[in-house]
C-alpha positions as MATLAB code, in Angstrom:
seq = 'MNSMKIRRTAIAVAAATLLPLSLAACSDSGGDTKAAPTAAAGDEAKTQTSTPSEAPMTDDQPFGPACAGVPKEGAGSFDGMAKDPVATAASNNPALSTLVTAVKKAGLVDTLNNAENITVFAPTNDAFAKIPKADLDKVLADKATLTKILTYHVVGQKLTPKQLENGSFETLQKGVITTKGSGEDYTVNDTSKVVCGNVKTANANVYIVDTVLMPK';
ca = [
      89.726  -27.390   19.162;
      86.928  -29.928   19.123;
      85.113  -28.000   21.845;
      85.183  -24.831   19.726;
      83.694  -26.693   16.764;
      80.954  -28.089   18.987;
      80.187  -24.592   20.358;
      80.024  -23.083   16.835;
      77.759  -25.888   15.692;
      75.434  -25.305   18.682;
      75.271  -21.586   17.939;
      74.466  -22.268   14.292;
      71.697  -24.705   15.239;
      70.225  -22.238   17.738;
      70.273  -19.467   15.157;
      68.613  -21.682   12.571;
      65.936  -22.571   15.074;
      65.230  -19.045   16.355;
      65.264  -17.208   13.011;
      62.068  -18.698   11.632;
      60.332  -18.098   14.968;
      61.401  -14.451   14.944;
      60.207  -14.014   11.358;
      56.897  -15.652   12.188;
      56.473  -13.382   15.190;
      57.158  -10.326   13.043;
      54.698  -11.556   10.455;
      51.982  -12.097   13.094;
      52.644   -8.684   14.608;
      52.337   -7.030   11.215;
      49.095   -8.882   10.522;
      47.591   -7.666   13.792;
      48.540   -4.095   12.997;
      46.838   -4.257    9.630;
      43.704   -5.974   10.962;
      42.931   -3.288   13.543;
      42.041   -0.523   11.066;
      39.840   -2.983    9.146;
      37.813   -3.717   12.275;
      37.572   -0.014   13.044;
      36.383    0.656    9.502;
      33.777   -2.045    9.902;
      32.533   -0.471   13.130;
      32.354    2.907   11.414;
      30.380    1.403    8.549;
      27.929   -0.136   11.008;
      27.514    3.229   12.722;
      26.842    4.955    9.418;
      24.293    2.392    8.247;
      22.426    2.509   11.556;
      21.994    6.278   11.465;
      19.001    6.388    9.044;
      16.950    4.074   11.275;
      17.284    6.638   14.048;
      15.629    9.352   11.956;
      12.394   10.726   13.494;
       9.147    9.144   12.327;
       6.687   11.232   10.337;
       3.632   12.636   12.097;
       1.307   11.572    9.280;
      -0.737    9.380   11.621;
      -4.231    9.553   13.162;
      -4.327   11.419   16.466;
      -6.733   12.297   19.250;
      -8.421   10.649   22.248;
     -11.249    9.032   20.269;
      -8.760    7.176   18.053;
      -8.415    4.634   20.855;
     -11.983    3.504   20.177;
     -11.308    2.666   16.523;
     -11.145   -1.111   15.913;
      -7.605   -2.474   15.798;
      -8.272   -4.664   12.768;
     -10.862   -5.321   10.096;
     -12.736   -2.966    7.773;
     -13.354   -0.431   10.549;
      -9.683   -0.139   11.534;
      -7.438    2.640   10.243;
      -5.863    0.244    7.739;
      -9.284   -1.003    6.666;
     -10.735    2.493    6.246;
      -7.770    3.521    4.126;
      -8.793    0.956    1.505;
     -12.405    2.162    1.071;
     -13.960    5.409   -0.186;
     -15.130    7.672    2.600;
     -18.846    6.800    2.906;
     -18.078    3.079    2.852;
     -15.215    3.532    5.305;
     -17.456    5.478    7.701;
     -20.081    2.726    7.570;
     -17.516    0.333    9.043;
     -16.779    2.607   12.011;
     -19.276    2.030   14.867;
     -18.821    5.571   16.209;
     -20.148    7.070   12.942;
     -23.357    5.060   12.501;
     -25.683    8.083   12.906;
     -23.699   10.021   10.315;
     -23.918    7.086    7.927;
     -27.697    6.917    8.417;
     -27.947   10.632    7.644;
     -25.759   10.298    4.538;
     -27.983    7.483    3.257;
     -31.183    9.465    3.896;
     -29.724   12.417    2.004;
     -28.711   10.193   -0.913;
     -25.068   11.284   -0.647;
     -23.331    7.893   -0.497;
     -22.326    7.853   -4.173;
     -21.508   11.578   -4.138;
     -19.019   11.152   -1.307;
     -17.610    7.836   -2.516;
     -16.983    9.153   -6.032;
     -15.488   12.501   -4.991;
     -11.734   12.910   -5.272;
      -9.385   14.394   -2.690;
     -11.858   15.710   -0.143;
     -11.882   16.308    3.598;
     -14.816   15.239    5.750;
     -15.438   16.564    9.239;
     -17.380   13.583   10.561;
     -19.572   14.062   13.656;
     -19.668   11.134   16.076;
     -22.849    9.512   17.352;
     -22.384   11.538   20.539;
     -22.230   14.719   18.482;
     -25.631   13.970   16.955;
     -26.932   13.048   20.423;
     -26.350   16.661   21.515;
     -29.212   17.663   19.200;
     -32.645   17.249   20.811;
     -34.225   14.098   19.407;
     -37.272   15.888   18.031;
     -35.067   18.337   16.140;
     -32.789   15.585   14.845;
     -35.737   13.507   13.637;
     -37.110   16.567   11.854;
     -33.802   17.201   10.095;
     -33.409   13.547    9.109;
     -36.858   13.693    7.508;
     -36.056   16.852    5.525;
     -33.743   15.820    2.684;
     -32.961   19.362    1.528;
     -31.986   20.588    4.998;
     -30.084   17.377    5.724;
     -28.124   17.682    2.479;
     -27.249   21.273    3.299;
     -25.935   20.323    6.741;
     -23.986   17.281    5.580;
     -22.300   18.989    2.623;
     -21.266   21.770    4.997;
     -19.020   19.160    6.630;
     -17.121   18.490    3.373;
     -14.230   20.489    1.915;
     -13.115   19.935   -1.685;
      -9.457   19.274   -0.895;
      -7.447   17.012    1.382;
      -6.488   19.051    4.434;
      -3.435   18.251    6.521;
      -3.250   19.001   10.257;
      -0.820   21.826    9.445;
      -3.486   23.506    7.312;
      -5.931   23.406   10.216;
      -3.711   25.543   12.449;
      -5.346   28.744   11.244;
      -7.565   27.873    8.307;
     -10.652   29.049    6.446;
     -12.159   26.722    3.843;
     -15.115   26.736    1.501;
     -17.348   23.689    1.829;
     -19.353   21.786   -0.766;
     -22.413   23.554    0.638;
     -20.655   26.826   -0.398;
     -20.395   28.029    3.178;
     -17.114   28.561    5.028;
     -15.672   26.755    8.016;
     -12.777   27.964   10.114;
     -10.210   25.908   11.978;
      -7.533   26.627   14.536;
      -5.165   24.775   16.823;
      -1.842   22.953   16.787;
      -0.253   19.611   17.569;
      -3.151   17.278   18.339;
      -5.615   19.965   19.498;
      -7.872   21.479   16.831;
     -11.247   23.222   16.886;
     -13.671   23.776   14.007;
     -15.871   26.901   13.995;
     -14.779   27.566   17.606;
     -17.276   24.968   18.861;
     -16.444   21.496   17.537;
     -13.334   19.683   18.742;
     -11.405   17.219   16.579;
     -11.390   14.018   18.650;
      -9.698   11.751   16.100;
      -7.949   13.481   13.241;
      -6.001   12.708   10.089;
      -7.839    9.457    9.387;
      -7.201    8.330    5.819;
      -9.697    6.753    3.428;
      -9.207    5.921   -0.237;
     -10.417    9.346   -1.354;
     -10.537   11.560    1.732;
      -8.923   12.789    4.903;
     -11.335   12.502    7.819;
     -11.411   14.529   11.019;
     -13.892   13.065   13.496;
     -15.511   15.879   15.529;
     -17.582   16.024   18.718;
     -20.230   18.535   17.579;
     -22.386   18.773   14.438;
     -21.444   21.811   12.358;
     -24.312   24.075   11.331;
     -24.118   26.223    8.177;
     -23.899   29.931    8.880;
];
């Protein structure tokens, strides 16, 4: 009889001991089950928030082989030029020093700097060097002819690369220039190549070209 009481007491003690452990185990198991979806939701949220950063960048940047020669910093850099009106910006670019000299001789600095929303096809020093020196000196000394040539390089609107694909535009000189091309390869009047395009200044879009444009 005493042995039966002892056995019942042992069973009761064992049950009292194991029950809380079983309940705790169930509680932990339930907690794990609920936590899993939360983590998955968090991963999904991270995936969704990272998607916009993978969007393609815009192509609204300077392009062309001669862009590599533009200073990386300072007033003559792309960032520096973007802060100044076009004639001032060009004066800070070493590759455009002959153009700047011509603009000064023609008295067009203020005209270009004060114009709004224009496009300038800017010949490089090498472009001017293609002109025989005697002829270039003669043009630089003739203000009327020089003004006619320089204003032929200016269009009274900001042109995007897309507009240059097959374009025809009236210039400030009242002549017409034509453009064609795609991607990063554009030609003006079938003779002058854009070597650094889509350069921004405070009041103009600039396309640096390798040949001086002559009015037709």
